[in-house]
All heavy atoms as TSV, in Angstrom:
chain	resi	resn	atom	element	x	y	z
A	1	MET	N	N	-2.764	7.407	15.141
A	1	MET	CA	C	-3.646	6.498	15.845
A	1	MET	C	C	-2.810	5.670	16.812
A	1	MET	O	O	-1.792	5.102	16.454
A	1	MET	CB	C	-4.358	5.588	14.828
A	1	MET	CG	C	-5.139	4.494	15.481
A	1	MET	SD	S	-5.817	3.316	14.317
A	1	MET	CE	C	-7.378	4.073	14.023
A	2	ALA	N	N	-3.256	5.604	18.021
A	2	ALA	CA	C	-2.561	4.829	19.045
A	2	ALA	C	C	-3.151	3.425	19.100
A	2	ALA	O	O	-4.315	3.212	18.802
A	2	ALA	CB	C	-2.701	5.495	20.403
A	3	MET	N	N	-2.305	2.486	19.484
A	3	MET	CA	C	-2.754	1.102	19.571
A	3	MET	C	C	-2.057	0.448	20.758
A	3	MET	O	O	-0.868	0.671	20.986
A	3	MET	CB	C	-2.383	0.365	18.286
A	3	MET	CG	C	-2.819	-1.067	18.255
A	3	MET	SD	S	-2.369	-1.790	16.677
A	3	MET	CE	C	-1.579	-3.267	17.232
A	4	THR	N	N	-2.784	-0.357	21.468
A	4	THR	CA	C	-2.203	-1.136	22.553
A	4	THR	C	C	-1.909	-2.529	22.026
A	4	THR	O	O	-2.770	-3.155	21.412
A	4	THR	CB	C	-3.188	-1.226	23.735
A	4	THR	OG1	O	-3.470	0.098	24.190
A	4	THR	CG2	C	-2.608	-2.056	24.859
A	5	LEU	N	N	-0.711	-2.979	22.242
A	5	LEU	CA	C	-0.299	-4.298	21.778
A	5	LEU	C	C	-0.098	-5.183	22.998
A	5	LEU	O	O	0.740	-4.900	23.856
A	5	LEU	CB	C	1.003	-4.189	20.979
A	5	LEU	CG	C	1.563	-5.449	20.366
A	5	LEU	CD1	C	0.571	-6.031	19.348
A	5	LEU	CD2	C	2.888	-5.147	19.683
A	6	ARG	N	N	-0.874	-6.233	23.082
A	6	ARG	CA	C	-0.758	-7.161	24.210
A	6	ARG	C	C	0.077	-8.365	23.775
A	6	ARG	O	O	-0.245	-9.025	22.795
A	6	ARG	CB	C	-2.141	-7.596	24.669
A	6	ARG	CG	C	-2.911	-6.473	25.328
A	6	ARG	CD	C	-4.318	-6.905	25.708
A	6	ARG	NE	N	-5.046	-5.833	26.341
A	6	ARG	CZ	C	-5.657	-4.833	25.705
A	6	ARG	NH1	N	-5.613	-4.766	24.397
A	6	ARG	NH2	N	-6.305	-3.904	26.369
A	7	LEU	N	N	1.135	-8.614	24.514
A	7	LEU	CA	C	2.048	-9.703	24.179
A	7	LEU	C	C	2.162	-10.670	25.342
A	7	LEU	O	O	2.084	-10.275	26.498
A	7	LEU	CB	C	3.445	-9.141	23.864
A	7	LEU	CG	C	3.551	-8.158	22.709
A	7	LEU	CD1	C	4.956	-7.582	22.646
A	7	LEU	CD2	C	3.177	-8.810	21.406
A	8	THR	N	N	2.390	-11.922	24.992
A	8	THR	CA	C	2.711	-12.899	26.022
A	8	THR	C	C	4.127	-12.589	26.518
A	8	THR	O	O	4.894	-11.889	25.825
A	8	THR	CB	C	2.677	-14.328	25.459
A	8	THR	OG1	O	3.725	-14.448	24.472
A	8	THR	CG2	C	1.330	-14.672	24.845
A	9	PRO	N	N	4.503	-13.104	27.668
A	9	PRO	CA	C	5.889	-12.889	28.121
A	9	PRO	C	C	6.920	-13.384	27.101
A	9	PRO	O	O	7.954	-12.746	26.899
A	9	PRO	CB	C	5.955	-13.689	29.428
A	9	PRO	CG	C	4.549	-13.696	29.932
A	9	PRO	CD	C	3.695	-13.783	28.687
A	10	GLU	N	N	6.619	-14.486	26.429
A	10	GLU	CA	C	7.544	-15.015	25.416
A	10	GLU	C	C	7.651	-14.061	24.227
A	10	GLU	O	O	8.742	-13.835	23.696
A	10	GLU	CB	C	7.093	-16.403	24.944
A	10	GLU	CG	C	7.165	-17.472	26.015
A	10	GLU	CD	C	5.965	-17.464	26.964
A	10	GLU	OE1	O	4.936	-16.814	26.676
A	10	GLU	OE2	O	6.053	-18.112	28.021
A	11	ASP	N	N	6.506	-13.527	23.787
A	11	ASP	CA	C	6.521	-12.574	22.671
A	11	ASP	C	C	7.239	-11.286	23.066
A	11	ASP	O	O	7.978	-10.707	22.265
A	11	ASP	CB	C	5.102	-12.257	22.202
A	11	ASP	CG	C	4.427	-13.429	21.516
A	11	ASP	OD1	O	5.134	-14.339	21.032
A	11	ASP	OD2	O	3.179	-13.436	21.468
A	12	GLU	N	N	7.034	-10.841	24.293
A	12	GLU	CA	C	7.713	-9.649	24.803
A	12	GLU	C	C	9.223	-9.860	24.796
A	12	GLU	O	O	9.988	-8.979	24.389
A	12	GLU	CB	C	7.224	-9.335	26.218
A	12	GLU	CG	C	7.931	-8.188	26.900
A	12	GLU	CD	C	7.614	-6.832	26.313
A	12	GLU	OE1	O	6.506	-6.654	25.781
A	12	GLU	OE2	O	8.498	-5.952	26.381
A	13	GLN	N	N	9.661	-11.044	25.202
A	13	GLN	CA	C	11.099	-11.348	25.208
A	13	GLN	C	C	11.638	-11.388	23.775
A	13	GLN	O	O	12.716	-10.852	23.503
A	13	GLN	CB	C	11.363	-12.673	25.906
A	13	GLN	CG	C	12.838	-13.003	26.023
A	13	GLN	CD	C	13.086	-14.317	26.752
A	13	GLN	OE1	O	12.182	-15.114	26.965
A	13	GLN	NE2	N	14.327	-14.541	27.140
A	14	ALA	N	N	10.892	-12.001	22.874
A	14	ALA	CA	C	11.331	-12.059	21.475
A	14	ALA	C	C	11.433	-10.660	20.882
A	14	ALA	O	O	12.383	-10.344	20.156
A	14	ALA	CB	C	10.368	-12.925	20.657
A	15	LEU	N	N	10.461	-9.817	21.184
A	15	LEU	CA	C	10.495	-8.439	20.692
A	15	LEU	C	C	11.683	-7.681	21.270
A	15	LEU	O	O	12.362	-6.942	20.554
A	15	LEU	CB	C	9.181	-7.727	21.017
A	15	LEU	CG	C	9.089	-6.266	20.592
A	15	LEU	CD1	C	9.328	-6.110	19.093
A	15	LEU	CD2	C	7.741	-5.687	21.001
A	16	ALA	N	N	11.948	-7.867	22.539
A	16	ALA	CA	C	13.092	-7.206	23.171
A	16	ALA	C	C	14.404	-7.649	22.518
A	16	ALA	O	O	15.290	-6.819	22.254
A	16	ALA	CB	C	13.109	-7.497	24.669
A	17	LEU	N	N	14.528	-8.938	22.239
A	17	LEU	CA	C	15.741	-9.443	21.576
A	17	LEU	C	C	15.863	-8.890	20.169
A	17	LEU	O	O	16.958	-8.524	19.725
A	17	LEU	CB	C	15.723	-10.970	21.549
A	17	LEU	CG	C	15.892	-11.662	22.900
A	17	LEU	CD1	C	15.643	-13.164	22.757
A	17	LEU	CD2	C	17.275	-11.393	23.466
A	18	LEU	N	N	14.750	-8.823	19.446
A	18	LEU	CA	C	14.751	-8.271	18.090
A	18	LEU	C	C	15.159	-6.806	18.110
A	18	LEU	O	O	15.991	-6.370	17.303
A	18	LEU	CB	C	13.367	-8.444	17.449
A	18	LEU	CG	C	13.182	-7.930	16.032
A	18	LEU	CD1	C	14.103	-8.658	15.071
A	18	LEU	CD2	C	11.736	-8.081	15.611
A	19	ALA	N	N	14.576	-6.051	19.020
A	19	ALA	CA	C	14.899	-4.628	19.127
A	19	ALA	C	C	16.376	-4.434	19.461
A	19	ALA	O	O	17.049	-3.582	18.866
A	19	ALA	CB	C	14.014	-3.980	20.184
A	20	GLU	N	N	16.871	-5.232	20.399
A	20	GLU	CA	C	18.283	-5.123	20.781
A	20	GLU	C	C	19.190	-5.461	19.602
A	20	GLU	O	O	20.180	-4.769	19.351
A	20	GLU	CB	C	18.583	-6.052	21.953
A	20	GLU	CG	C	19.995	-5.918	22.487
A	20	GLU	CD	C	20.256	-6.824	23.680
A	20	GLU	OE1	O	19.293	-7.239	24.348
A	20	GLU	OE2	O	21.436	-7.111	23.926
A	21	ALA	N	N	18.851	-6.508	18.867
A	21	ALA	CA	C	19.662	-6.907	17.710
A	21	ALA	C	C	19.671	-5.823	16.632
A	21	ALA	O	O	20.677	-5.637	15.949
A	21	ALA	CB	C	19.141	-8.216	17.129
A	22	ASP	N	N	18.557	-5.118	16.498
A	22	ASP	CA	C	18.450	-4.049	15.497
A	22	ASP	C	C	18.977	-2.716	16.013
A	22	ASP	O	O	19.063	-1.753	15.256
A	22	ASP	CB	C	16.989	-3.857	15.069
A	22	ASP	CG	C	16.496	-4.956	14.151
A	22	ASP	OD1	O	17.328	-5.747	13.656
A	22	ASP	OD2	O	15.270	-5.015	13.914
A	23	GLY	N	N	19.266	-2.648	17.307
A	23	GLY	CA	C	19.686	-1.378	17.886
A	23	GLY	C	C	18.562	-0.362	17.845
A	23	GLY	O	O	18.777	0.813	17.563
A	24	ALA	N	N	17.337	-0.846	18.081
A	24	ALA	CA	C	16.157	0.005	17.964
A	24	ALA	C	C	15.280	-0.174	19.198
A	24	ALA	O	O	15.486	-1.087	19.997
A	24	ALA	CB	C	15.368	-0.383	16.718
A	25	SER	N	N	14.318	0.718	19.312
A	25	SER	CA	C	13.338	0.560	20.381
A	25	SER	C	C	12.384	-0.573	20.015
A	25	SER	O	O	12.317	-1.002	18.857
A	25	SER	CB	C	12.543	1.853	20.567
A	25	SER	OG	O	11.700	2.079	19.446
A	26	LYS	N	N	11.649	-1.044	21.002
A	26	LYS	CA	C	10.665	-2.097	20.723
A	26	LYS	C	C	9.591	-1.580	19.774
A	26	LYS	O	O	9.135	-2.323	18.904
A	26	LYS	CB	C	10.056	-2.627	22.014
A	26	LYS	CG	C	11.048	-3.449	22.839
A	26	LYS	CD	C	10.393	-4.169	23.984
A	26	LYS	CE	C	10.186	-3.242	25.136
A	26	LYS	NZ	N	9.670	-3.920	26.340
A	27	GLN	N	N	9.227	-0.319	19.898
A	27	GLN	CA	C	8.231	0.263	18.985
A	27	GLN	C	C	8.768	0.265	17.559
A	27	GLN	O	O	8.070	-0.135	16.622
A	27	GLN	CB	C	7.869	1.686	19.440
A	27	GLN	CG	C	6.686	2.296	18.710
A	27	GLN	CD	C	7.080	3.058	17.444
A	27	GLN	OE1	O	8.211	3.487	17.290
A	27	GLN	NE2	N	6.142	3.190	16.538
A	28	GLU	N	N	10.012	0.683	17.370
A	28	GLU	CA	C	10.632	0.689	16.038
A	28	GLU	C	C	10.746	-0.729	15.486
A	28	GLU	O	O	10.492	-0.966	14.304
A	28	GLU	CB	C	12.009	1.343	16.091
A	28	GLU	CG	C	11.976	2.831	16.342
A	28	GLU	CD	C	13.359	3.399	16.619
A	28	GLU	OE1	O	14.347	2.627	16.673
A	28	GLU	OE2	O	13.455	4.621	16.807
A	29	ALA	N	N	11.128	-1.670	16.323
A	29	ALA	CA	C	11.256	-3.064	15.888
A	29	ALA	C	C	9.898	-3.615	15.468
A	29	ALA	O	O	9.802	-4.363	14.482
A	29	ALA	CB	C	11.859	-3.916	16.996
A	30	THR	N	N	8.842	-3.246	16.186
A	30	THR	CA	C	7.501	-3.696	15.838
A	30	THR	C	C	7.089	-3.151	14.480
A	30	THR	O	O	6.599	-3.887	13.621
A	30	THR	CB	C	6.490	-3.254	16.918
A	30	THR	OG1	O	6.880	-3.814	18.174
A	30	THR	CG2	C	5.084	-3.705	16.579
A	31	VAL	N	N	7.299	-1.851	14.268
A	31	VAL	CA	C	6.932	-1.223	12.993
A	31	VAL	C	C	7.728	-1.834	11.846
A	31	VAL	O	O	7.179	-2.147	10.785
A	31	VAL	CB	C	7.118	0.311	13.062
A	31	VAL	CG1	C	6.972	0.945	11.696
A	31	VAL	CG2	C	6.122	0.908	14.050
A	32	ARG	N	N	9.022	-2.057	12.061
A	32	ARG	CA	C	9.853	-2.677	11.011
A	32	ARG	C	C	9.340	-4.080	10.668
A	32	ARG	O	O	9.285	-4.459	9.497
A	32	ARG	CB	C	11.299	-2.771	11.467
A	32	ARG	CG	C	12.035	-1.472	11.462
A	32	ARG	CD	C	13.458	-1.667	11.938
A	32	ARG	NE	N	14.110	-0.385	12.148
A	32	ARG	CZ	C	15.297	-0.239	12.688
A	32	ARG	NH1	N	15.993	-1.296	13.086
A	32	ARG	NH2	N	15.828	0.955	12.843
A	33	ALA	N	N	9.001	-4.841	11.697
A	33	ALA	CA	C	8.515	-6.204	11.464
A	33	ALA	C	C	7.211	-6.182	10.667
A	33	ALA	O	O	7.012	-7.007	9.768
A	33	ALA	CB	C	8.316	-6.929	12.789
A	34	ILE	N	N	6.336	-5.243	10.976
A	34	ILE	CA	C	5.078	-5.119	10.232
A	34	ILE	C	C	5.360	-4.779	8.770
A	34	ILE	O	O	4.801	-5.387	7.857
A	34	ILE	CB	C	4.171	-4.061	10.885
A	34	ILE	CG1	C	3.672	-4.555	12.242
A	34	ILE	CG2	C	3.001	-3.694	9.963
A	34	ILE	CD1	C	3.021	-3.484	13.089
A	35	HIS	N	N	6.235	-3.819	8.539
A	35	HIS	CA	C	6.563	-3.412	7.169
A	35	HIS	C	C	7.225	-4.547	6.387
A	35	HIS	O	O	6.910	-4.763	5.206
A	35	HIS	CB	C	7.466	-2.181	7.186
A	35	HIS	CG	C	6.749	-0.934	7.549
A	35	HIS	ND1	N	6.771	0.202	6.783
A	35	HIS	CD2	C	5.965	-0.630	8.625
A	35	HIS	CE1	C	6.040	1.145	7.349
A	35	HIS	NE2	N	5.547	0.658	8.472
A	36	GLU	N	N	8.127	-5.266	7.040
A	36	GLU	CA	C	8.797	-6.389	6.368
A	36	GLU	C	C	7.808	-7.493	6.022
A	36	GLU	O	O	7.862	-8.063	4.925
A	36	GLU	CB	C	9.930	-6.925	7.235
A	36	GLU	CG	C	11.109	-5.983	7.324
A	36	GLU	CD	C	12.153	-6.422	8.334
A	36	GLU	OE1	O	12.053	-7.545	8.887
A	36	GLU	OE2	O	13.079	-5.624	8.597
A	37	ALA	N	N	6.888	-7.803	6.917
A	37	ALA	CA	C	5.887	-8.838	6.652
A	37	ALA	C	C	4.973	-8.414	5.507
A	37	ALA	O	O	4.653	-9.220	4.623
A	37	ALA	CB	C	5.065	-9.119	7.907
A	38	ALA	N	N	4.574	-7.150	5.492
A	38	ALA	CA	C	3.716	-6.652	4.420
A	38	ALA	C	C	4.449	-6.699	3.081
A	38	ALA	O	O	3.865	-7.079	2.055
A	38	ALA	CB	C	3.251	-5.224	4.727
A	39	SER	N	N	5.716	-6.345	3.088
A	39	SER	CA	C	6.515	-6.367	1.864
A	39	SER	C	C	6.666	-7.787	1.325
A	39	SER	O	O	6.528	-8.034	0.121
A	39	SER	CB	C	7.892	-5.753	2.134
A	39	SER	OG	O	8.681	-5.764	0.978
A	40	ARG	N	N	6.946	-8.738	2.226
A	40	ARG	CA	C	7.062	-10.144	1.804
A	40	ARG	C	C	5.752	-10.645	1.226
A	40	ARG	O	O	5.729	-11.337	0.206
A	40	ARG	CB	C	7.478	-11.027	2.981
A	40	ARG	CG	C	8.944	-10.974	3.312
A	40	ARG	CD	C	9.336	-12.079	4.287
A	40	ARG	NE	N	8.501	-12.130	5.468
A	40	ARG	CZ	C	8.733	-11.436	6.588
A	40	ARG	NH1	N	9.769	-10.638	6.664
A	40	ARG	NH2	N	7.921	-11.550	7.627
A	41	ARG	N	N	4.638	-10.309	1.856
A	41	ARG	CA	C	3.326	-10.748	1.379
A	41	ARG	C	C	3.042	-10.181	-0.009
A	41	ARG	O	O	2.579	-10.885	-0.899
A	41	ARG	CB	C	2.249	-10.312	2.372
A	41	ARG	CG	C	0.814	-10.511	1.932
A	41	ARG	CD	C	0.353	-11.968	2.009
A	41	ARG	NE	N	0.579	-12.556	3.299
A	41	ARG	CZ	C	-0.305	-12.591	4.297
A	41	ARG	NH1	N	-1.483	-12.053	4.149
A	41	ARG	NH2	N	0.002	-13.189	5.423
A	42	LEU	N	N	3.345	-8.891	-0.203
A	42	LEU	CA	C	3.115	-8.261	-1.497
A	42	LEU	C	C	3.963	-8.925	-2.570
A	42	LEU	O	O	3.469	-9.247	-3.649
A	42	LEU	CB	C	3.417	-6.764	-1.420
A	42	LEU	CG	C	3.266	-5.973	-2.716
A	42	LEU	CD1	C	1.834	-6.068	-3.242
A	42	LEU	CD2	C	3.660	-4.532	-2.511
A	43	ARG	N	N	5.245	-9.169	-2.268
A	43	ARG	CA	C	6.121	-9.824	-3.249
A	43	ARG	C	C	5.625	-11.229	-3.564
A	43	ARG	O	O	5.607	-11.648	-4.713
A	43	ARG	CB	C	7.556	-9.873	-2.724
A	43	ARG	CG	C	8.328	-8.602	-2.952
A	43	ARG	CD	C	9.823	-8.808	-2.739
A	43	ARG	NE	N	10.162	-9.260	-1.407
A	43	ARG	CZ	C	10.435	-8.466	-0.385
A	43	ARG	NH1	N	10.407	-7.168	-0.533
A	43	ARG	NH2	N	10.749	-8.960	0.795
A	44	ARG	N	N	5.213	-11.967	-2.542
A	44	ARG	CA	C	4.712	-13.327	-2.757
A	44	ARG	C	C	3.471	-13.300	-3.640
A	44	ARG	O	O	3.347	-14.094	-4.575
A	44	ARG	CB	C	4.397	-13.996	-1.426
A	44	ARG	CG	C	4.007	-15.466	-1.600
A	44	ARG	CD	C	3.597	-16.108	-0.306
A	44	ARG	NE	N	2.297	-15.574	0.086
A	44	ARG	CZ	C	1.879	-15.439	1.339
A	44	ARG	NH1	N	2.652	-15.788	2.325
A	44	ARG	NH2	N	0.694	-14.958	1.604
A	45	ASP	N	N	2.566	-12.378	-3.379
A	45	ASP	CA	C	1.353	-12.272	-4.185
A	45	ASP	C	C	1.682	-11.890	-5.624
A	45	ASP	O	O	1.076	-12.402	-6.566
A	45	ASP	CB	C	0.381	-11.264	-3.577
A	45	ASP	CG	C	-0.218	-11.738	-2.260
A	45	ASP	OD1	O	-0.046	-12.936	-1.902
A	45	ASP	OD2	O	-0.855	-10.909	-1.581
A	46	GLN	N	N	2.660	-11.003	-5.804
A	46	GLN	CA	C	3.071	-10.613	-7.154
A	46	GLN	C	C	3.701	-11.791	-7.891
A	46	GLN	O	O	3.410	-12.016	-9.075
A	46	GLN	CB	C	4.051	-9.443	-7.104
A	46	GLN	CG	C	3.414	-8.136	-6.699
A	46	GLN	CD	C	4.437	-7.042	-6.461
A	46	GLN	OE1	O	5.599	-7.302	-6.119
A	46	GLN	NE2	N	4.010	-5.808	-6.618
A	47	VAL	N	N	4.554	-12.535	-7.221
A	47	VAL	CA	C	5.192	-13.701	-7.842
A	47	VAL	C	C	4.139	-14.744	-8.212
A	47	VAL	O	O	4.182	-15.325	-9.303
A	47	VAL	CB	C	6.274	-14.304	-6.914
A	47	VAL	CG1	C	6.722	-15.678	-7.399
A	47	VAL	CG2	C	7.454	-13.359	-6.812
A	48	THR	N	N	3.177	-14.951	-7.334
A	48	THR	CA	C	2.106	-15.906	-7.618
A	48	THR	C	C	1.319	-15.491	-8.856
A	48	THR	O	O	1.025	-16.318	-9.724
A	48	THR	CB	C	1.167	-16.039	-6.398
A	48	THR	OG1	O	1.940	-16.523	-5.297
A	48	THR	CG2	C	0.016	-16.983	-6.668
A	49	ALA	N	N	0.987	-14.217	-8.943
A	49	ALA	CA	C	0.229	-13.718	-10.094
A	49	ALA	C	C	1.043	-13.822	-11.380
A	49	ALA	O	O	0.518	-14.243	-12.423
A	49	ALA	CB	C	-0.203	-12.269	-9.857
A	50	LEU	N	N	2.314	-13.452	-11.324
A	50	LEU	CA	C	3.161	-13.544	-12.509
A	50	LEU	C	C	3.361	-14.994	-12.938
A	50	LEU	O	O	3.371	-15.300	-14.138
A	50	LEU	CB	C	4.516	-12.880	-12.255
A	50	LEU	CG	C	4.499	-11.362	-12.137
A	50	LEU	CD1	C	5.850	-10.859	-11.642
A	50	LEU	CD2	C	4.129	-10.720	-13.461
A	51	SER	N	N	3.506	-15.882	-11.977
A	51	SER	CA	C	3.661	-17.300	-12.280
A	51	SER	C	C	2.412	-17.852	-12.948
A	51	SER	O	O	2.505	-18.594	-13.938
A	51	SER	CB	C	3.967	-18.070	-11.003
A	51	SER	OG	O	4.038	-19.446	-11.257
A	52	ALA	N	N	1.250	-17.487	-12.440
A	52	ALA	CA	C	-0.004	-17.956	-13.032
A	52	ALA	C	C	-0.148	-17.436	-14.456
A	52	ALA	O	O	-0.557	-18.169	-15.363
A	52	ALA	CB	C	-1.190	-17.515	-12.176
A	53	ALA	N	N	0.212	-16.186	-14.674
A	53	ALA	CA	C	0.124	-15.607	-16.016
A	53	ALA	C	C	1.078	-16.309	-16.979
A	53	ALA	O	O	0.721	-16.605	-18.128
A	53	ALA	CB	C	0.425	-14.110	-15.968
A	54	ALA	N	N	2.293	-16.600	-16.503
A	54	ALA	CA	C	3.267	-17.284	-17.356
A	54	ALA	C	C	2.816	-18.705	-17.670
A	54	ALA	O	O	2.948	-19.175	-18.806
A	54	ALA	CB	C	4.637	-17.302	-16.689
A	55	ARG	N	N	2.263	-19.403	-16.667
A	55	ARG	CA	C	1.774	-20.769	-16.922
A	55	ARG	C	C	0.641	-20.752	-17.930
A	55	ARG	O	O	0.576	-21.618	-18.805
A	55	ARG	CB	C	1.327	-21.418	-15.616
A	55	ARG	CG	C	2.480	-21.856	-14.732
A	55	ARG	CD	C	2.029	-22.742	-13.572
A	55	ARG	NE	N	0.857	-22.263	-12.865
A	55	ARG	CZ	C	0.884	-21.424	-11.833
A	55	ARG	NH1	N	2.042	-20.963	-11.401
A	55	ARG	NH2	N	-0.231	-21.056	-11.234
A	56	ALA	N	N	-0.241	-19.774	-17.837
A	56	ALA	CA	C	-1.352	-19.681	-18.798
A	56	ALA	C	C	-0.826	-19.348	-20.192
A	56	ALA	O	O	-1.255	-19.943	-21.179
A	56	ALA	CB	C	-2.357	-18.626	-18.347
A	57	ARG	N	N	0.120	-18.421	-20.258
A	57	ARG	CA	C	0.658	-17.989	-21.548
A	57	ARG	C	C	1.422	-19.118	-22.243
A	57	ARG	O	O	1.354	-19.269	-23.456
A	57	ARG	CB	C	1.569	-16.796	-21.335
A	57	ARG	CG	C	2.155	-16.261	-22.618
A	57	ARG	CD	C	2.965	-15.020	-22.381
A	57	ARG	NE	N	3.515	-14.537	-23.641
A	57	ARG	CZ	C	4.274	-13.492	-23.752
A	57	ARG	NH1	N	4.572	-12.777	-22.691
A	57	ARG	NH2	N	4.751	-13.135	-24.919
A	58	TYR	N	N	2.156	-19.893	-21.486
A	58	TYR	CA	C	3.008	-20.923	-22.065
A	58	TYR	C	C	2.492	-22.336	-21.796
A	58	TYR	O	O	3.257	-23.298	-21.848
A	58	TYR	CB	C	4.438	-20.775	-21.533
A	58	TYR	CG	C	5.064	-19.451	-21.902
A	58	TYR	CD1	C	5.284	-18.468	-20.932
A	58	TYR	CD2	C	5.412	-19.166	-23.218
A	58	TYR	CE1	C	5.846	-17.245	-21.271
A	58	TYR	CE2	C	5.974	-17.953	-23.565
A	58	TYR	CZ	C	6.186	-16.991	-22.591
A	58	TYR	OH	O	6.738	-15.785	-22.932
A	59	ALA	N	N	1.207	-22.478	-21.552
A	59	ALA	CA	C	0.628	-23.778	-21.208
A	59	ALA	C	C	0.917	-24.831	-22.276
A	59	ALA	O	O	1.302	-25.956	-21.945
A	59	ALA	CB	C	-0.877	-23.646	-20.979
A	60	ASP	N	N	0.738	-24.485	-23.542
A	60	ASP	CA	C	0.990	-25.459	-24.612
A	60	ASP	C	C	2.446	-25.881	-24.645
A	60	ASP	O	O	2.759	-27.084	-24.761
A	60	ASP	CB	C	0.599	-24.880	-25.974
A	60	ASP	CG	C	-0.902	-24.703	-26.141
A	60	ASP	OD1	O	-1.660	-25.377	-25.397
A	60	ASP	OD2	O	-1.318	-23.890	-26.977
A	61	LEU	N	N	3.339	-24.935	-24.534
A	61	LEU	CA	C	4.764	-25.241	-24.540
A	61	LEU	C	C	5.137	-26.096	-23.327
A	61	LEU	O	O	5.858	-27.087	-23.467
A	61	LEU	CB	C	5.587	-23.952	-24.528
A	61	LEU	CG	C	7.098	-24.106	-24.427
A	61	LEU	CD1	C	7.661	-24.889	-25.613
A	61	LEU	CD2	C	7.762	-22.755	-24.317
A	62	LEU	N	N	4.649	-25.741	-22.178
A	62	LEU	CA	C	4.944	-26.514	-20.966
A	62	LEU	C	C	4.405	-27.932	-21.086
A	62	LEU	O	O	5.057	-28.887	-20.650
A	62	LEU	CB	C	4.381	-25.811	-19.733
A	62	LEU	CG	C	5.048	-24.488	-19.365
A	62	LEU	CD1	C	4.245	-23.785	-18.274
A	62	LEU	CD2	C	6.483	-24.707	-18.936
A	63	ASP	N	N	3.247	-28.063	-21.677
A	63	ASP	CA	C	2.668	-29.389	-21.872
A	63	ASP	C	C	3.551	-30.219	-22.808
A	63	ASP	O	O	3.812	-31.395	-22.533
A	63	ASP	CB	C	1.248	-29.266	-22.446
A	63	ASP	CG	C	0.568	-30.614	-22.556
A	63	ASP	OD1	O	0.556	-31.350	-21.542
A	63	ASP	OD2	O	0.043	-30.926	-23.642
A	64	ARG	N	N	3.999	-29.626	-23.884
A	64	ARG	CA	C	4.867	-30.343	-24.823
A	64	ARG	C	C	6.208	-30.720	-24.184
A	64	ARG	O	O	6.715	-31.800	-24.417
A	64	ARG	CB	C	5.108	-29.526	-26.078
A	64	ARG	CG	C	3.893	-29.523	-27.013
A	64	ARG	CD	C	4.164	-28.767	-28.292
A	64	ARG	NE	N	4.007	-27.348	-27.952
A	64	ARG	CZ	C	4.557	-26.336	-28.607
A	64	ARG	NH1	N	5.335	-26.563	-29.643
A	64	ARG	NH2	N	4.357	-25.097	-28.238
A	65	LEU	N	N	6.754	-29.834	-23.375
A	65	LEU	CA	C	8.019	-30.116	-22.715
A	65	LEU	C	C	7.865	-31.209	-21.666
A	65	LEU	O	O	8.815	-31.952	-21.385
A	65	LEU	CB	C	8.563	-28.850	-22.046
A	65	LEU	CG	C	9.116	-27.782	-22.985
A	65	LEU	CD1	C	9.430	-26.512	-22.199
A	65	LEU	CD2	C	10.351	-28.277	-23.708
A	66	GLY	N	N	6.673	-31.328	-21.099
A	66	GLY	CA	C	6.428	-32.338	-20.086
A	66	GLY	C	C	6.253	-33.742	-20.636
A	66	GLY	O	O	6.202	-34.704	-19.882
A	67	ARG	N	N	6.180	-33.866	-21.917
A	67	ARG	CA	C	5.985	-35.194	-22.516
A	67	ARG	C	C	7.287	-35.915	-22.726
A	67	ARG	O	O	8.314	-35.514	-22.885
A	67	ARG	CB	C	5.282	-35.083	-23.877
A	67	ARG	CG	C	3.870	-34.610	-23.717
A	67	ARG	CD	C	3.208	-34.556	-25.048
A	67	ARG	NE	N	1.984	-33.747	-24.903
A	67	ARG	CZ	C	1.279	-33.307	-25.906
A	67	ARG	NH1	N	1.639	-33.567	-27.145
A	67	ARG	NH2	N	0.214	-32.594	-25.704
């Protein structure tokens, strides 16, 4: 699937700098940035879920320790 990406001149410059720093094309840099953002979001969501589960599991202990 093809997609047109419209960037401001500032975003275009940032992408060009990112691509140059990575030694990649702007298309490759864009795809990498998308994958990295998705990976960070997934990890953050997993950590949030695990944290909530741990707080629920150890709520009594945490309450006692907080006193």
